C-alpha positions, 0 to 999 in steps of 0.5 A: 034063687034066681043067681044060684041056678044061673051060676049053677048052670055055669053063667059067669056071675059078676057082682060090680058093687056100688061101694068104695074098693075098700068094702070089698072084704065086707062085701065078700063076707056079706054074700057068703053070709046070705049064700049068693054065689059069684066069680068075681066081685068088684066094688066101685062107683062106676059100674059101666066101665068094669062091666065093659072091660070084662064083656058082660053080656046082660047087666042086672042093675036098677039104676036107671044111669046104668041101664041106659049105659048099659044100653048105649054100650051094647050090653042087654039091660035088665032089671027088677021094676022100681019106681025109679026105673018103670020109665025104661021098664016101659020101653023094649030096651030093658027087660024088667021082671017084677021079682027075680022069678019073672026076670029069670023066666024073661033072660032064659031065652038069652041065657040058653 
C-alpha cells in the first residue's frame, strides 16, 4: 500500500531486484500479479551502480551492504527493520520502520 500511494503521488518507483538479468520477465509478471506499481524494473546483482546511474534519492533495501553503500554515495537509506540490519537501524543514518506503514510515515517529510 505504501508503494502504491507513492506511485499515485507521482513518485518515480524504480525496482532493482537482486536477480539475474534473465529473470526480468518473470519478475515483471510477479510484480503485476501482486499489483505492485513501478516505473522501471532492473535486475542485477549490483543494485548500487544502477541507483547511482539513474540518480535516485532514496534507496529502500534490507541489505546492510546496500544501505551502507547508499549512505556512502549520498543516497538516503531506508529499510524495514530485520535482525540482519538492526545495527544500521540504530544509527541516525538509516530511516527504519518496523513495517511499511511506519516506514512510510518516517519517509513522508522527505517525499513532500
